[in-house]
C-alpha positions as CSV (number, residue, x, y, z in Angstrom):
1,M,0.0,0.0,0.0
2,K,1.4,3.4,-1.0
3,K,1.9,6.1,1.5
4,R,-0.1,9.3,0.7
5,R,2.1,12.4,0.3
6,R,0.9,15.9,1.2
7,L,2.7,19.1,0.3
8,Y,1.9,22.6,1.4
9,V,4.1,25.5,0.2
10,L,3.9,29.3,0.7
11,C,5.5,31.2,-2.2
12,E,6.4,34.8,-2.7
13,D,5.8,34.9,-6.5
14,A,4.7,32.9,-9.5
15,L,8.2,31.8,-10.4
16,Q,8.6,30.0,-7.1
17,Q,5.1,28.5,-7.5
18,R,5.9,27.1,-11.0
19,F,9.2,25.7,-9.7
20,V,7.4,23.9,-6.8
21,E,4.7,22.6,-9.1
22,R,7.3,21.0,-11.4
23,L,9.2,19.6,-8.6
24,A,6.1,18.1,-7.1
25,D,5.2,16.5,-10.4
26,R,8.7,15.0,-10.6
27,W,8.3,13.6,-7.1
28,G,4.9,12.1,-8.0
29,I,2.8,14.4,-5.8
30,G,-0.3,15.1,-7.8
31,P,-2.4,18.3,-7.8
32,R,-4.9,16.8,-5.2
33,Q,-2.1,16.1,-2.7
34,R,-0.5,19.6,-2.8
35,K,-1.5,23.1,-2.0
36,I,0.7,25.9,-3.2
37,D,-0.2,29.4,-1.9
38,A,1.4,32.3,-3.7
39,S,1.1,35.9,-2.4
40,P,-1.4,38.1,-4.3
41,K,0.1,40.6,-6.7
42,A,0.2,44.3,-5.7
43,R,-0.9,43.6,-2.2
44,G,2.2,44.7,-0.2
45,S,5.3,42.8,0.8
46,A,5.3,39.2,-0.5
47,A,7.8,38.2,2.3
48,Q,5.5,39.6,4.9
49,Y,2.6,37.6,3.4
50,V,4.5,34.3,3.8
51,I,5.7,35.2,7.4
52,E,2.2,36.0,8.5
53,R,0.8,32.7,7.2
54,Y,3.7,30.4,8.2
55,G,2.5,29.3,11.6
56,R,-1.3,29.1,10.7
57,E,-1.2,26.4,8.1
58,P,-0.8,22.7,8.8
């Protein structure tokens, strides 16, 4: 029986998001087993967005 993999990533921009998606595909982690959250454009500091959400997510 295969072990289910879960992946949750906070990203600062779309470039990081695409990188993580391709890496997850290579590792065999499908779209249903991963959640990639990128900061919204033009909404302030992307680094601050990640820092604020770091402790809240599983």
